[in-house]
C-alpha positions as a printed NumPy array, in Angstrom:
array([[118.315, 106.987,  99.798],
       [118.877, 103.352,  97.981],
       [122.095, 103.61 , 100.543],
       [120.321, 104.264, 103.117],
       [117.979, 101.858, 103.003],
       [120.852,  99.298, 101.98 ],
       [122.364, 100.023, 105.18 ],
       [119.252,  99.387, 107.233],
       [118.599,  96.092, 105.679],
       [122.1  ,  95.305, 106.656],
       [121.639,  96.322, 110.254],
       [118.808,  93.685, 110.591],
       [120.638,  90.935, 110.096],
       [122.028,  90.845, 113.298],
       [118.7  ,  89.581, 114.397],
       [119.298,  86.103, 112.806],
       [122.968,  85.71 , 113.719],
       [121.8  ,  86.481, 117.316],
       [119.259,  83.536, 116.782],
       [121.804,  81.302, 115.489],
       [124.477,  82.255, 117.744],
       [122.073,  81.132, 120.749],
       [121.229,  77.913, 118.581],
       [124.988,  76.75 , 118.234],
       [124.484,  77.519, 114.26 ],
       [127.989,  79.501, 114.232],
       [128.733,  79.009, 110.528],
       [125.097,  80.808, 109.921],
       [125.775,  83.379, 112.471],
       [129.291,  84.206, 110.805],
       [127.752,  84.067, 107.58 ],
       [124.829,  86.89 , 108.731],
       [127.199,  88.957, 110.611],
       [129.756,  89.034, 107.451],
       [126.841,  89.905, 105.153],
       [125.789,  92.54 , 108.094],
       [129.915,  94.106, 107.874],
       [129.734,  94.307, 103.842],
       [126.143,  95.358, 103.854],
       [126.69 ,  98.634, 106.028],
       [130.043,  99.628, 104.17 ],
       [128.493,  99.52 , 100.762],
       [124.945, 101.379, 101.987],
       [127.156, 103.491, 104.068],
       [129.663, 104.452, 101.343],
       [126.962, 104.914,  98.895],
       [125.116, 107.488, 101.659],
       [128.452, 109.629, 102.305],
       [129.087, 109.843,  98.43 ],
       [125.945, 111.24 ,  97.476],
       [125.362, 113.596, 100.469],
       [123.797, 117.114,  99.706],
       [121.006, 119.272,  99.633],
       [117.49 , 117.398,  99.195],
       [115.149, 118.998,  96.545],
       [112.153, 117.434,  94.484],
       [111.959, 114.322,  93.053],
       [110.594, 114.633,  89.471],
       [109.201, 111.688,  87.927],
       [112.238, 110.111,  86.573],
       [113.981, 110.094,  89.735],
       [110.926, 108.462,  91.522],
       [111.149, 105.355,  88.964],
       [114.673, 104.838,  89.173],
       [114.527, 105.031,  93.244],
       [111.781, 102.453,  93.689],
       [113.717, 100.194,  90.78 ],
       [117.104, 100.767,  92.125],
       [115.645, 100.316,  95.936],
       [114.151,  97.255,  95.494],
       [116.839,  95.74 ,  93.175],
       [119.848,  96.904,  96.053],
       [117.803,  95.238,  98.517],
       [117.339,  92.246,  96.74 ],
       [121.638,  92.076,  95.949],
       [121.974,  92.36 ,  99.692],
       [119.736,  89.931, 101.215],
       [121.296,  87.598,  98.943],
       [124.634,  87.84 , 100.896],
       [123.652,  85.734, 104.096],
       [121.837,  82.686, 101.935],
       [124.7  ,  82.645,  99.49 ],
       [127.508,  82.888, 102.356],
       [125.217,  81.072, 105.003],
       [126.578,  77.369, 103.978],
       [123.062,  75.847, 102.95 ],
       [124.492,  74.868,  99.372],
       [122.955,  77.869,  97.554],
       [124.304,  79.283,  94.641],
       [124.144,  82.582,  93.801],
       [121.006,  82.065,  91.56 ],
       [119.372,  80.534,  94.095],
       [120.348,  82.769,  96.612],
       [119.032,  86.057,  94.429],
       [115.83 ,  83.872,  93.306],
       [114.933,  83.669,  96.996],
       [115.952,  86.778,  98.475],
       [113.6  ,  88.283,  95.795],
       [111.032,  86.107,  96.243],
       [110.789,  87.371,  99.992],
       [111.208,  90.869,  99.02 ],
       [108.614,  90.987,  96.259],
       [106.144,  88.602,  98.964],
       [106.291,  85.538,  95.989],
       [107.077,  83.122,  97.808],
       [108.278,  80.697,  95.482],
       [111.539,  78.854,  96.733],
       [114.297,  76.525,  96.178],
       [114.974,  75.825,  99.732],
       [114.065,  72.224, 100.918],
       [114.098,  70.855, 104.545],
       [113.405,  73.777, 105.952],
       [112.407,  71.695, 109.142],
       [116.229,  71.123, 109.385],
       [117.333,  74.9  , 108.341],
       [119.434,  77.069, 110.702],
       [116.749,  79.379, 112.576],
       [118.289,  82.396, 111.564],
       [118.135,  81.644, 108.107],
       [114.132,  80.694, 109.061],
       [113.814,  84.207, 110.14 ],
       [115.994,  86.037, 107.755],
       [113.143,  84.996, 105.267],
       [110.126,  86.198, 107.036],
       [111.961,  89.621, 107.975],
       [112.46 ,  90.006, 103.479],
       [108.883,  89.749, 103.41 ],
       [107.766,  91.938, 106.426],
       [110.05 ,  94.427, 105.15 ],
       [108.759,  94.01 , 101.396],
       [105.252,  93.925, 102.774],
       [105.283,  97.366, 104.687],
       [107.682,  98.778, 101.284],
       [105.034,  98.197,  99.193],
       [102.169,  99.651, 100.759],
       [104.234, 102.891, 101.395],
       [105.084, 102.401,  97.656],
       [101.409, 102.368,  96.571],
       [100.391, 104.781,  98.55 ],
       [103.29 , 107.174,  97.993],
       [104.39 , 106.442,  94.657],
       [102.093, 104.733,  92.101],
       [ 99.225, 107.24 ,  92.356],
       [101.71 , 110.374,  91.458],
       [103.421, 108.16 ,  88.395],
       [ 99.967, 107.209,  87.19 ],
       [100.958, 103.088,  87.353],
       [ 98.249, 101.164,  86.349],
       [ 95.116, 103.442,  87.196],
       [ 96.52 , 103.982,  90.805],
       [ 95.896, 107.499,  90.073],
       [ 92.657, 107.291,  90.738],
       [ 93.898, 106.824,  94.391],
       [ 95.445, 110.195,  94.712],
       [ 92.533, 111.359,  95.528],
       [ 92.088, 110.537,  98.292],
       [ 95.291, 112.03 ,  99.787],
       [ 95.075, 115.149,  97.227],
       [ 92.15 , 116.942,  98.753],
       [ 93.058, 118.34 , 102.578],
       [ 89.643, 117.237, 103.055],
       [ 90.071, 113.742, 102.717],
       [ 93.51 , 113.057, 103.663],
       [ 93.898, 110.034, 106.014],
       [ 96.292, 112.208, 108.122],
       [ 98.035, 115.878, 107.435],
       [101.242, 114.846, 105.886],
       [102.78 , 111.544, 103.947],
       [105.115, 110.934, 107.154],
       [102.088, 110.698, 109.184],
       [100.443, 108.474, 106.674],
       [103.407, 106.083, 106.477],
       [103.624, 106.29 , 110.43 ],
       [100.261, 104.968, 110.775],
       [100.369, 102.493, 108.655],
       [103.597, 101.23 , 109.845],
       [101.894, 101.012, 113.312],
       [ 99.034,  99.09 , 112.421],
       [101.035,  97.009, 110.134],
       [103.416,  96.293, 113.547],
       [100.258,  95.975, 115.511],
       [ 98.388,  93.201, 113.22 ],
       [101.756,  90.952, 113.189],
       [101.915,  90.992, 116.67 ],
       [ 98.512,  90.304, 117.312],
       [ 98.579,  87.41 , 114.664],
       [101.975,  86.007, 116.298],
       [100.08 ,  86.002, 120.157],
       [ 97.547,  83.935, 118.325],
       [ 99.751,  81.533, 116.47 ],
       [101.675,  81.137, 119.989],
       [ 98.326,  80.484, 121.719],
       [ 97.687,  77.507, 119.26 ],
       [100.904,  76.042, 120.511],
       [103.518,  77.092, 118.12 ],
       [106.803,  77.529, 119.029],
       [108.053,  81.214, 119.488],
       [110.398,  81.176, 116.128],
       [107.613,  79.256, 114.112],
       [104.736,  82.146, 115.477],
       [106.724,  85.099, 114.646],
       [108.065,  83.844, 111.133],
       [104.486,  82.781, 110.206],
       [103.133,  85.909, 111.377],
       [105.307,  87.826, 109.52 ],
       [104.379,  85.97 , 106.317],
       [100.794,  86.014, 106.748],
       [100.732,  90.009, 107.322],
       [102.765,  90.662, 104.46 ],
       [101.04 ,  87.947, 102.431],
       [104.342,  86.031, 101.06 ],
       [104.013,  82.728, 102.202],
       [107.344,  81.745, 103.51 ],
       [106.628,  78.86 , 106.12 ],
       [109.057,  77.428, 108.302],
       [108.301,  73.658, 107.439],
       [108.142,  72.079, 103.938],
       [104.51 ,  71.105, 104.667],
       [103.808,  74.955, 105.342],
       [100.573,  75.476, 107.068],
       [ 99.213,  71.759, 106.306],
       [101.734,  70.862, 109.508],
       [ 99.959,  73.067, 111.617],
       [ 96.229,  72.117, 110.724],
       [ 96.093,  70.207, 113.815],
       [ 96.427,  73.182, 115.959],
       [ 93.923,  75.12 , 114.313],
       [ 96.285,  77.711, 113.038],
       [ 95.001,  77.706, 109.448],
       [ 91.731,  79.203, 110.638],
       [ 94.153,  82.217, 112.07 ],
       [ 95.681,  82.422, 108.796],
       [ 92.827,  82.865, 107.134],
       [ 91.476,  85.589, 108.861],
       [ 94.763,  87.145, 108.791],
       [ 95.612,  87.015, 105.092],
       [ 91.708,  88.589, 104.818],
       [ 93.059,  91.625, 106.824],
       [ 95.878,  92.071, 104.906],
       [ 94.487,  92.325, 101.72 ],
       [ 92.297,  95.155, 102.702],
       [ 93.403,  98.709, 102.03 ],
       [ 95.962, 100.14 , 104.918],
       [ 94.847, 103.428, 104.71 ],
       [ 90.964, 102.624, 105.471],
       [ 92.56 , 100.692, 108.607],
       [ 93.988, 104.45 , 109.623],
       [ 90.817, 106.173, 109.21 ],
       [ 89.347, 103.49 , 110.961],
       [ 91.274, 104.174, 113.577],
       [ 90.753, 107.98 , 113.535],
       [ 86.934, 106.442, 114.191],
       [ 86.006, 106.268, 110.546],
       [ 84.845, 102.935, 110.37 ],
       [ 82.17 , 103.254, 107.772],
       [ 84.602, 104.284, 105.284],
       [ 85.992, 100.261, 105.36 ],
       [ 82.36 ,  98.739, 104.952],
       [ 81.558, 101.129, 102.285],
       [ 84.748, 101.117,  99.581],
       [ 83.863,  98.943,  96.471],
       [ 87.226,  97.259,  96.471],
       [ 86.19 ,  95.498,  99.741],
       [ 83.245,  94.493,  99.068],
       [ 84.29 ,  93.261,  95.987],
       [ 87.397,  91.489,  97.319],
       [ 85.   ,  89.743, 100.258],
       [ 82.457,  88.579,  97.577],
       [ 84.927,  86.863,  95.264],
       [ 86.503,  84.973,  98.526],
       [ 83.325,  84.153,  99.508],
       [ 82.2  ,  82.842,  96.363],
       [ 85.828,  80.821,  95.901],
       [ 85.292,  79.503,  99.172],
       [ 81.67 ,  77.862,  98.649],
       [ 82.421,  76.596,  95.188],
       [ 85.88 ,  75.199,  96.3  ],
       [ 83.371,  73.379,  99.379],
       [ 81.106,  72.229,  97.262],
       [ 83.531,  70.507,  95.133],
       [ 85.126,  68.762,  98.066],
       [ 82.1  ,  67.603,  99.255],
       [ 80.812,  66.328,  95.46 ],
       [ 84.146,  64.71 ,  95.149],
       [ 84.52 ,  62.885,  98.656],
       [ 88.088,  64.568,  98.427],
       [ 89.674,  63.046, 101.436],
       [ 90.234,  66.083, 104.381],
       [ 92.228,  63.99 , 106.928],
       [ 90.032,  64.962, 109.164],
       [ 89.382,  68.546, 108.555],
       [ 86.013,  69.956, 107.263],
       [ 85.804,  70.726, 103.478],
       [ 85.628,  74.241, 104.135],
       [ 88.337,  74.803, 106.078],
       [ 90.866,  73.47 , 103.249],
       [ 88.663,  75.071, 100.583],
       [ 88.877,  78.381, 102.349],
       [ 92.431,  78.602, 103.41 ],
       [ 93.48 ,  77.592,  99.478],
       [ 91.279,  79.626,  97.905],
       [ 92.462,  83.033, 100.443],
       [ 95.96 ,  81.949, 100.017],
       [ 96.014,  82.134,  96.478],
       [ 93.447,  84.791,  95.782],
       [ 96.036,  86.992,  98.009],
       [ 98.673,  85.701,  96.536],
       [100.047,  84.986, 100.057],
       [100.947,  81.347,  98.458],
       [100.952,  79.053, 102.065],
       [ 98.87 ,  75.278, 101.791],
       [ 97.15 ,  73.008, 103.879],
       [ 97.53 ,  70.166, 101.375],
       [ 98.381,  69.301,  97.899],
       [ 95.455,  70.935,  95.985],
       [ 96.765,  69.615,  92.845],
       [ 94.949,  66.297,  93.343],
       [ 91.707,  68.07 ,  93.797],
       [ 91.311,  67.432,  90.133],
       [ 91.369,  69.581,  86.623],
       [ 88.577,  71.719,  87.396],
       [ 90.333,  72.684,  90.713],
       [ 93.36 ,  73.451,  89.099],
       [ 91.606,  75.501,  86.775],
       [ 90.39 ,  77.815,  89.465],
       [ 93.457,  78.012,  91.4  ],
       [ 95.023,  79.266,  88.022],
       [ 92.421,  82.035,  87.906],
       [ 92.86 ,  82.805,  91.384],
       [ 96.404,  83.873,  90.422],
       [ 95.423,  86.757,  88.173],
       [ 92.902,  88.292,  90.828],
       [ 94.811,  89.606,  93.776],
       [ 93.482,  91.789,  96.751],
       [ 92.848,  95.639,  97.263],
       [ 95.166,  98.648,  96.119],
       [ 96.823,  99.418,  99.276],
       [ 97.63 ,  96.354, 100.795],
       [ 99.905,  94.011, 100.551],
       [ 98.387,  91.678,  98.04 ],
       [ 99.952,  91.456,  94.732],
       [ 98.546,  90.364,  91.189],
       [ 96.086,  92.679,  88.961],
       [ 93.824,  93.686,  91.933],
       [ 90.509,  93.99 ,  92.384],
       [ 89.575,  97.507,  91.464],
       [ 91.334,  96.859,  87.859],
       [ 88.368,  94.199,  87.517],
       [ 85.728,  96.701,  88.458],
       [ 87.283,  99.796,  86.433],
       [ 87.405,  97.24 ,  83.469],
       [ 83.87 ,  95.97 ,  83.877],
       [ 82.261,  99.334,  84.188],
       [ 83.815, 100.125,  81.184],
       [ 82.545,  97.525,  79.095],
       [ 79.136,  98.093,  80.871],
       [ 79.443, 101.871,  79.389],
       [ 80.616, 100.144,  76.114],
       [ 77.616,  97.771,  75.571],
       [ 75.204, 100.757,  76.352],
       [ 76.777, 102.903,  73.927],
       [ 76.217, 100.336,  71.45 ],
       [ 72.318, 100.738,  72.292],
       [ 72.591, 104.601,  72.292],
       [ 75.482, 105.847,  70.726],
       [ 74.619, 109.865,  71.369],
       [ 74.133, 108.811,  75.292],
       [ 76.878, 110.583,  77.649],
       [ 77.724, 108.275,  80.314],
       [ 80.055, 109.071,  83.147],
       [ 81.979, 106.64 ,  85.151],
       [ 82.496, 106.637,  88.53 ],
       [ 84.67 , 104.584,  91.194],
       [ 83.436, 104.633,  94.708],
       [ 81.778, 108.105,  94.2  ],
       [ 84.642, 109.32 ,  92.311],
       [ 84.455, 110.352,  88.87 ],
       [ 86.793, 108.204,  86.781],
       [ 88.883, 110.103,  83.808],
       [ 89.321, 108.915,  80.33 ],
       [ 93.41 , 109.104,  81.762],
       [ 92.75 , 106.942,  84.39 ],
       [ 90.607, 104.221,  82.42 ],
       [ 93.293, 104.13 ,  79.577],
       [ 95.732, 103.569,  82.263],
       [ 93.606, 100.594,  83.646],
       [ 93.639,  98.959,  80.152],
       [ 97.023,  99.207,  79.517],
       [ 97.804,  97.814,  82.3  ],
       [ 96.062,  94.729,  81.863],
       [ 97.532,  94.202,  78.176],
       [101.454,  94.636,  79.307],
       [100.561,  92.519,  82.295],
       [ 99.362,  89.799,  79.809],
       [102.063,  90.233,  77.35 ],
       [104.449,  89.982,  79.996],
       [103.224,  86.974,  80.702],
       [102.957,  85.549,  77.447],
       [106.186,  85.978,  77.039],
       [107.429,  84.62 ,  79.693],
       [105.446,  81.772,  79.737],
       [106.692,  81.144,  76.237],
       [110.367,  81.525,  77.184],
       [110.128,  78.71 ,  79.632],
       [108.12 ,  76.468,  77.505],
       [111.239,  76.766,  75.092],
       [113.507,  76.005,  77.687],
       [112.32 ,  72.84 ,  77.981],
       [109.897,  73.069,  80.701],
       [106.093,  70.933,  80.463],
       [103.203,  73.303,  79.581],
       [101.822,  73.324,  82.901],
       [105.126,  73.902,  84.465],
       [105.337,  76.829,  82.055],
       [102.046,  78.397,  82.205],
       [101.74 ,  78.181,  86.02 ],
       [105.473,  78.995,  86.605],
       [104.82 ,  82.156,  84.554],
       [101.436,  83.376,  86.083],
       [102.568,  82.682,  90.085],
       [105.912,  84.525,  89.835],
       [104.389,  87.457,  87.515],
       [101.599,  87.866,  90.195],
       [103.848,  86.728,  92.915],
       [101.472,  84.202,  94.69 ],
       [104.196,  81.653,  95.005],
       [103.33 ,  77.814,  94.059],
       [102.804,  77.075,  90.74 ],
       [100.583,  74.064,  89.653],
       [101.907,  70.574,  88.608],
       [104.632,  67.98 ,  90.348],
       [107.379,  70.071,  89.854],
       [106.143,  73.619,  91.365],
       [102.641,  72.684,  92.447],
       [102.408,  72.919,  96.453],
       [103.763,  69.617,  97.518],
       [107.119,  70.953,  95.322],
       [109.688,  73.706,  94.515],
       [112.189,  75.52 ,  92.384],
       [114.542,  74.356,  93.125],
       [114.814,  71.227,  90.215],
       [114.155,  74.251,  87.355],
       [117.482,  74.767,  85.522],
       [119.277,  78.027,  86.326],
       [117.95 ,  79.794,  82.82 ],
       [114.292,  79.287,  83.481],
       [114.813,  80.784,  87.295],
       [116.292,  83.722,  86.278],
       [113.414,  84.191,  84.164],
       [111.051,  83.576,  86.945],
       [113.154,  85.972,  89.197],
       [112.628,  88.741,  86.199],
       [109.075,  88.256,  86.559],
       [109.001,  88.111,  90.248],
       [110.732,  91.616,  90.38 ],
       [108.723,  93.029,  87.556],
       [105.107,  91.81 ,  89.152],
       [105.979,  93.039,  92.336],
       [106.592,  96.688,  91.024],
       [103.596,  96.883,  88.871],
       [105.176,  95.832,  85.792],
       [105.226,  99.095,  83.764],
       [107.681, 101.099,  86.349],
       [110.767,  98.364,  85.523],
       [109.529,  98.376,  82.095],
       [109.758, 101.909,  81.575],
       [113.215, 102.06 ,  82.397],
       [113.903,  99.77 ,  79.375],
       [112.748, 102.363,  77.391],
       [115.678, 104.512,  75.387],
       [113.588, 107.547,  75.792],
       [113.444, 107.545,  79.53 ],
       [116.851, 108.187,  79.173],
       [117.353, 110.831,  76.902],
       [117.763, 114.678,  78.406]])
């Protein structure tokens, strides 16, 4: 399966190669063709060498498949970045490829406005593939493996009466169709604002994947005068909702989308954050370059909460309180079953319910208080899984931030860098990795720590760490 995935990814390198050939970027086009040949050879060899009857996959095999597939795809995707003549080291190429596939959006590439168009398209393709990949992984694997409370959503596909579609393959096909359809609509909307076709398709792919790679150094700030920021805000919100509910809605069950506790909670958080930042900008009389404060506030709040990472302005200039808000936003995330990352809304809701139950038991020690979420019972195993995820997530965050600080990074860069990569958000805070900067100036050892954070965070932390346990490999 890993071999087939690498082969398919290698074949997609033909598209940026054709774009570069058409634009006269021969060196970059050649790099994509050469990388495609290498990828097809290696992926095909792995596929042929391991062909045989397919049996049931045990949980250990699923963990190895998930981690191995994402790692193999990232290494394959780094080839054209390294060989394209863009002066990227292997460290930078792997950083960029993993940032793309994990839909983080942190970049080490500057001068995007002058880079080969095929390179810009390839970065967007990586994020688009990573977006659909994490949706399928979240629906097909995380519930089965019990990762971070995701087994709660196994109930949605475990009962035949509540199945989104009769078979898992149909679920994946339905999600892929909606994902592609929303991307096409977003692309056409960008075209309507006046974007050229390349920037429109690149930003459409990055928006629906909540990735954040832009085709311009100024990110979406380069297109505010076109009104593209409003379109981006809408589609970032749409991409943050559960795609399984979109499939239900396409079959006439629209009410499920509005009754879902995740959706209501996420929209409430977005509304409160947008209104609060808008009020802050109006109180501070912060210059908005002729654009209403609510557009800047809502766009950047939604971008960071969803982990997209686009920016319309340097919100690091909004004051210390705003920076503290954006730091907190990094740890929120969207809904489970969407393209978003970070901790996600449902875990906060379950943790909040657990705290309320604990407080109630302090008053009535003998009371039996069942926990329910979205009308379904929450078992103790699910609660422990959620709370365990919180502990491991913040333990990894604290450890990586301490390592970055020990490497000589300043406190703001170390803390926000660890947060933005582990939560797969993209930009950090401060003058170096903030919305107006990149990760390029950081030393290579720090980039490897941040690369590991992106990989661990995208795979829900536990899926990677469990492979480091000696017990996992014992017979």
